[in-house]
N, C-alpha and C positions, 0 to 999 in steps of 0.2 A: 502494501499500500502506498504509494505515494506520502511524502512531508508534508505537511499542511501549509502553506504562506503563512508567516509571522505579519500582522499589522503592526507593525513597531514604532509607530508614530506617540512619540508621551502627547497628550492632553495638558495642552494649554489654556483653554478654557473650561467654562462651566460645562460638567457631564450631567447629561439626564437619564434616569434608571426609571424603565415603566417596569410595574409589574401588573400581570394579567390572571386572576383567577378567573372562574366562573362558577358560579353559585343559581340553584333555580332556588325563587322563593315563591312560598304557594300561601298565598294570606286566604284568612276566613276574618268570619266576623269580630271576634274574640282574640284573635293573637295569628301567627306565621311561623310555619313549616321551611328551615332552609335546609336544602339540599347540596353539598360540596360534589359539583362534576370535576374538578380538576384541583387534587389534593396539593400540587408543587406549582408553581406562579411560570410563567413565562417571561422571560427577562429578555428587556430591549434595553441595550444604552448608543447613548449617542456621543460620541466623541466631537470638540472643537481642535485642529488642531493648527498653532502659528507656524507657516513654514516657508521655506525661502525658495527660489529657482529650482536648485535640484530637490529639495524634498515634493515639493508639488509636482516635479517628470518622476520621481518616483513611485508614488502614490498612482500615479495614472496608469502607470505599468504595469503597478501591481493587480490593480482593479481591470485592467485592460487580458492579463493572463487569467485570473481565478474572479472574476466578478461574481458566478455561479455557485464556484464550490465551496468548502468547507475551510476557515479561517482560525488560526490560534492568535486568539483574542488578548491581548492583558488587560488586565482588569482597573483603570488608575482609580478609578475610586475607592478601591479596598486597599490601598497600595500603603506600605508602610517602611519607615527608616529603619534601619540595621540599629543595633545596640551595641555596637561595636564596629571600629575599620574596617575594610576590608582587603587583603592580598590576593595575587597573583600562588596559585598553588594552593587559597583553602576551599576547604571541602565543608565547612558549617557555612550558615548565617542565622546570629542571633537576632535574634526579634521573638514578641509574644506572636506565635502563628495562630493562637486563638481569636484573635480580632479579624481575620480575613479568611480565605477561603483557600490555602494551601491544601495540597493532594498530594499525596503517596504514588508516585509513579509516574505526573503528569511534571507540564513545565512550570519555569517560576521566571519574569521579566525580571532585567537588572538593568537599569541607566544610572549615570552619571553626567553631572547636573544639566539634567533635562537634553542631552543626547538622544537617539536612536535606541529601542532599546534590544537587548542582546538576551536571548531564550537557555536556559538548566536544568535538563532534566533534575526531578529530586528524587532522591531514593526513600527518603522517610523523612515525616511531619513528627514532631516532640515539641513539647508543650510550650519550649524556649527554645526551639533552631530547628532550620531545616537542615538536614544532610544530604548535602550534593552527589548524584550520582558519577562525576567527577571534576576534578580540580577546576578552579575558575583559571582562565588562561587571559585570552583576547578578549571577555566579556569586560575586563577595565583596561582602563587606557595609561595605566601605569602600575608598575609593580606595589602600591600603595595606597589607598583611598581614603578618604576620610568618613567616616560615616555618614554627617552633613550632606556627602554632595550624593550621596545612595538611594533610590528609590528600589524598590522592591517591590512587585505587584504580581498577584496568579494570574493566572493566562488558563482560558476555558476555549473549547470550540464552540465556534457561532459562524452563522450566515449572515449577508448582509440583507438587509430587508427593503433598502432602497436605492436611488441611484446616489453615487457620491457625488456630494455639489462641490465645486471650487469656486472660490470667492477671491480675486487679484485687486489688492492696492494700489498695487504696483508690481513692474515688473518681478523682482525677486521678493515678495512679501505677500501672500496668501493664508486666506484659508480652507481648509478644510474639512468638508462635516462628513461623517460616517457612522449611519447608523447599525446595529449587528444583532440579528436572534440568538441567543446564547442557548447550548446545549446543556444536558444534565445539571436543572436547578438544585440546591443543595436542600436536604432537609434541615432547616434551621430550629435550636433549640428556644423555649419563649423565652424571654427574659425575667429576671427575679423582681417580682412588681407584690407588693401588699395585695391580699386577697380578702376577702368578704362574701359569704354565704355561694364559696366557689366560683367568681368570678373572678381575674384581676381587678384590680384598682389603678385607673392611670391618672399619677399624680405628678407627672412630666413638668419640674419648676418650668419651664421654656412655654408650656400652654399658658401657665396662669400668669405670664409678661405681653402675651400674644393677644390681639383682640381678638372676642368672640363676639360672632354673630347665630343669633337663632332666629327659627319658624316655630312658630307655635300652631297646630292645625289637628282637624279630628277630619275620617273622610265623609266626605259626604255628599246628596245628590241635590240639584236645584231642578224642582219641576216647577213649569213657567208653563202653563197655558197660555199665556198670551190676552186672555178674557179675566183674569184676577189677579189675588195676591198670591208671590213666588213663595211654595212651600218648600221646605228641609229637612231631608230624608236622612238620616244618619246610617251610613255604609259598614261602621262595624263598631263596637263599642271600645275601644283601645285607641288615647289620647296621642298622637306623636308631638315629641319636639324635636325637632332638625336642626342643626349647626352645623358650620363651617369650622374646623378646628385646625392650627398651623404647630407643628411640633418643629423645633430646633435643636439639632445636636450639633455638639461641637467636641472634636480629637477625635480619636481612633477607637475607644471603648465607648461613649455615648454614642458613635453613629454605627459601629455595630449593633450597638442596644436598641438603636431605633430598627434598623431592617429587620431584628430578631421580633421584633415587637409586632412590625408589621405582615411577617411572614406567620405569625401567630395570629390575627386574625382569620386568615383565608380570603381573603374578598370578602364577602358579605356574609359569611357563614358563624364566625365564634362573636360572642356579645364581653363586654365590660362593661365595669363601671365606671362612669363621668362624673366628679363633682360638675357641678354649673360652679362656682367660684364667686355665687351670688350673695354672698351672708345673709340669706333669706331668711333664718332663727334668728330673730336679737331676742337673748337673754334679758329678762326683768328684773332676776333675782340670780346669786349668785347659787352653786350648787354641790353640797358634801362629797365625801371618796363615796360613800355607800349609797347616795339617792339615787333613782329612777324616776323621778317628777323632776321637769325641766318647765320652768315659766317664759314665757316669750309672748312678744306682742305678737296680737292675730295678724294672719297675713291669708289664710283659705279658712274654705269650713270645716269644723270639726271631724266632719267624715271624710273632707279629704287627706287629712295628717294621718290616718292609720295603714299601715301599711308601705308608706313609705321612709327609704332608706337614707341615713343621714351620717355626716361628716363634721366631726369635733376637731378644729385643730391645735392641738392642745400641745402644751410648752416641752412634751418629750417627746410623743408622738401623735401621728395621724386615729384618730380611732373611729369607730364606724360601728351606727349602730341601728336599729328599725325602729321608728313610733310603732308602738300596739294600743293605743288609745290613747285619746285627747277627749279635755270638757273646759268648758268655759269655768273664768275664776274672776270675778269681778269684770275688769275691761282687760281682761289677757286673757291666753290660752295657756292650760297646762297640760304635757306633756308626758305620756309611758314611754320610755323605754325599755325594750328587750334586753338590758341588763345596765347595771352600774358601771362608772367610769374609773375605780377602784382609787381615784385622786380627786381633788376638788377642781371645782370646775368653777372660774373666778367670769365676774358677768362680761369682760369685754373678749373672751372667747369668740372667735369665728365659728359658726354653724351657715352648712352648708346642706342642699340637697344634692342626695346621688341619684343619677339617670342611669339605666341600664338601656345599652347603647351598642350600637354595627354600626360598623362601615356602613355606608349607602353606595357605593359603586367596589363593583371587581378590577376597576383599573385604578391604580398610585402611579404618583407620579410623582420621585425625586427628585429636588436636583441639589447637586456635589457639589459644592466648591471651593476653595481653596483649603479652607478652615474649617468651613459648619457645611451641615448638610440639613437641607428644609423639605418638607410634605406638609399637603395643606389636603385635609381628608372631611370629605361630606360624613356625617356619623346620622344618622335617624333611633328614634328611642322603641325599645322593645318593651314587652311584658315582663313583669320583675319575674 
């Protein structure tokens, strides 16, 4: 089998990664059932390369020779810097392999000072290093290279999904854009998040700092005969809150955790808790450590409180509870929680509603910049 061509050009601008699942959502009046039809996503990555005249010519000739075939594609959005300098003759690269997608028996791309990458075969992958199948040689431009000058990225097989675009600013300066559909998607493990009632709780601090937009609705049908009043007929019993959230991850660990969390959603299939961060429940009295009674300013009807999950921002940790009963007490409402907090609750404690949500799209687009990754995700409320 002939060796696959290497798309060796380093990405000089923002990288776009698209993850596509497929979920069948069966709706009913009381809720919905979600069936995952594609357990692992399709991955499409788009690279933009800033190249000189020779680089643009090489890209054009590579495309001409192998456009319809498979390629070896360095995944620059998963690239890492080694933890130690590299020298010619070395057979190990020290780095945290758990933060990327290195695989035994596959290839790794090595680039120095942003030049074109060279591929090296991986013999085995350990937690803190890559063991190479052969010593480094011509992959390095000098006998020893400092770690900050080196970038190491995993390589996966892929196919081009669209035409390669070349935009020239001048004769010797241009941008080449290429999109690849990657093969053999990994099976990433969900990150460790706080959980409540069997669901993970998304408490990423970047979500708190980003603007949240929300819409509130219920499925209805408007009946208009044209001769009288318009009649509204409910089509479902579930009230829906939909939002668009933005998450930002900076640094290799946070970036990898973000991708793992998106993987765990499996498109529209899995649900999670999302705090409103709206401080809806404002305390009217402090609580003792053993109390389950919370006195708050009225914000809803008494029946609307029951069964709602809440989040309390305690000094030691975030606490999650469920409201089991509600009564009026003078001008306030007194809520009964599922259990006590185990520590005093001050009057200034922030309390938010928790909403069970799922992604409202099977297609997720991640923008990978030089120092951070960002994703904007539509989510919709599901029955708790």
